[in-house]
N, C-alpha and C positions, 0 to 999 in steps of 0.2 A: 275954095274948100281945101285944096292941097296946102295952102299957106298956113292953115291951122295946125298942120302936123310937121312943120319943118324942123321942130325940135326932135321928134322921134326919127325923122329922116337923117338928121345930123348925127344922132346917136348911132344908128346902124352904119353910117359912113365912117365914123370914128372907130367903131368896133372892128369893121372890116379892114380898115387901114392898119390898125394896131395888130390884128392877126397876121396880115401879110408881112408887116415889118418884122415881127418876132418869129414867124414860122417859115416864111418863103423868100424873104429878101436876101440880098448878098450879105447883109449884116447879121443874119440869123445865127451863123456859126459862132458869133461872139457872145451870145446870150448866156445867162446863167443856166437856163434849161438845157441848152445844147452841151454845155460843158459838163453838166451832170449826166447827160446821156453817155458820155465817154466813161464816167466812173461806174455807171450801171453795168456796162459791158465788162469793165475791168473786174468788178465784183464777181461776176459769173466765171470769168477766167480763173480767178483765184479759188473760187469754189470748186472748180474741177480738180484742183491740186490738193484739196483737203480730203482726208480719209473720213473725218467726222464732220457732218454738215448740219448739226443741230442749230448753230448760230445762224446759218443762212435761212433755215426754215423759220426761225423766230423773226428774222427781219421781214420775210415775206408776210408773216402773220400780222406784223405791225403795219405794213403797208395796206393790207386788206382792211384792218380796223379803221385806219385813217380815211380810206376811200368810203367805207360804209357810213362813217359819221357825216361826211359831206353829202352823200347821197340822201341820207335821212333829212339833212337840212334843206336840200333842194326840194324834197317831197313835201316838207312843211311849207316851203315857199309856194308850191303849186296849190296847196290847199288854201293858203292865205289869199293868193291872187284870185282863185275861183270864188272865195267868199266875198271878196271885194266886188267882183262882177255882179254877184247876185244880191248884194246889199248896198248898192250905190246911193240910194236915196238917204238913208240915215247917215252914211259917211259924209256925203256932200253937205247935209244939214249941219253936221257936227263941226265941219271945218269952214263953214260959210263965213263966220265972223273972224277967222284968222287972217291977219294982214298978209299980203303978197301971194295968197293962194287963189288960183283961178278956178272958180266953181260955176262958171256961167253956162257951160255946154255939157249936158249929160252924155251926148253921143261921143264927144271927145274923151270923156272919162272912160266910157265903155271901151273905146278903141285902145286907149293907153293901158287899161287894165288887162285887156286881152294880150297886148304886147308883153306885159310883165309875166303873164302866164306862159307865153311862148319861151321867154328867156329861162325861166325856172325849169320848164320841161326839157329844154335843150341841155341845161346843166345836169339834170337828173339822168338823161340819156347818156351823157358823156361819163358820168360817175359810174353808172351801171355797167357800161361797156368796159371801163377801166378796171372795175372789180372783176369782171369776167376774164380779162386779159391777165390780171395778176394771178388768178386761179390757173390759167394756162402756164404762166411762168413757174408756178409751184410744181405743176405736173412735169414740165420740162426739167426742172431742177431734180425732181425725183427720178426722172428717166436717165439722168447722167450716170454713166457707169462708175462704180466705186473704184477707188484707187487703193490698193493694198499699201499698208504702211511701208515707207522707205522705198517705194517703187515710183518710177517715172510715170507722168500722166500719159495716157494713150491718145491716139488721134481721135478715136470715137468719143472719148470724154471731152476733148476740146471742141469737137464739132457740136456735141449736145449742149455744152456750156455757151457756145456762140449763139445757138438758137434761143436758149433761155434768156441770154442778155438782150438779144434783138427783140424778143417778145416783151421784156421788161421795159425797154425803151418806148415801144408803142403804147404800153399801158400808161407810162409816165406822161406821154404827150396828151393822151385822152384825158387824164386827170387834170393836167394843167389847163386844158381848154374848158373843162367844167368849172374849175376854180376861177378862171378868167371871167366866165359868164356871171358868176356870183358877185365878183368885185365890180364889174361894169354895171350890174343891176342897181348899184347904189346911185350911179349917175342917171340911170333911167328913171328912178323914183323921183328925181328932181322935177319931173314934168308937172307936178302939182303946183310948182311955183312959176311955171311958164316955160316956153320954149328956150329962151335965152339961158335960164337957169339949168335946164336939162343939158344943153350943149356945154355950158361952162363947167358944170360938175363932172360931166363925162370926160371932158378934156383933162380936168384935174386928176381924176382917177386913172385915166390912161397914162398921164405923165408920171404918176407915182409908180405905176406898174412898169413903165419903160425904165425908170431910174433903177428899179430893183433888178431888171434884166441886164442892164448895161453898166451901171455905176455903183452897185450896192456893195456893202462890206462883205456880203456872202460871196459875191463873185471874186472879190479880192482874196478871200480866204482860200479859194481853190488854188491860187498861185502862191500862197504863203509858203507851202512846202518847198517849191522850187527856189524861192528867194532865200529860205532858211538854209537849204543845202549849199547854196552858193556862198553864203556868208560864214559857214562853219569851217574852221580850219581842220584839216586832216591831222590826226594825232601822229606824233613822231614814232617811228619804229624803234624797237629795242636796239638795233644796230646803231642808230643815230645817237641814242643816249650813251652807248658805250664809247663811241668816238668822241663825244663831248667830254 
């Protein structure tokens, strides 16, 4: 009986291993997400030194809109998975003649459909919590004391900015986990072609996500500024031109 579900077991093993590698392993600090966490905190530190923070509020609103979009997507996935569970007979009949699709066991389809429902529910929970945390970040941003023009930033403002940055980092990690669940659900859907297909597609999706975290052009772009500053020659001073 358990051998019928080694595909879904392999899926969850791959998903757990991927999550550990990206979030908790010694290599996690090299990922794109962790590098962006640093910039999230830097953003809030710069925010504390601005007397006008309209731009920061707009960025927060943009983050909220993006999270809300994916939360709606996950909610649609929940509805689709629930519909699949309640209408398996016509679905199995419709795909019965499709090559390479396994439609022999109704119980197996029910279990697999329930697993898909759990994945989308997990993603929705993560997106919903990320949206709430971004709201908290906006509140902490608003609670940061104003800096009068041409005045130095105060200790209280820096302390509030640090809290806002830390909250934003937590929100970003929750959002990333929800997005990861949506991506990996593509591999889970391959169960209709059999356990080997499910494991193979899940490995492919996980490999693509790992390449984005460790070897993507986006990660290289974060180091582009440092490389550019090292290659740009400093302009000569006026005294140097006079001596020449």
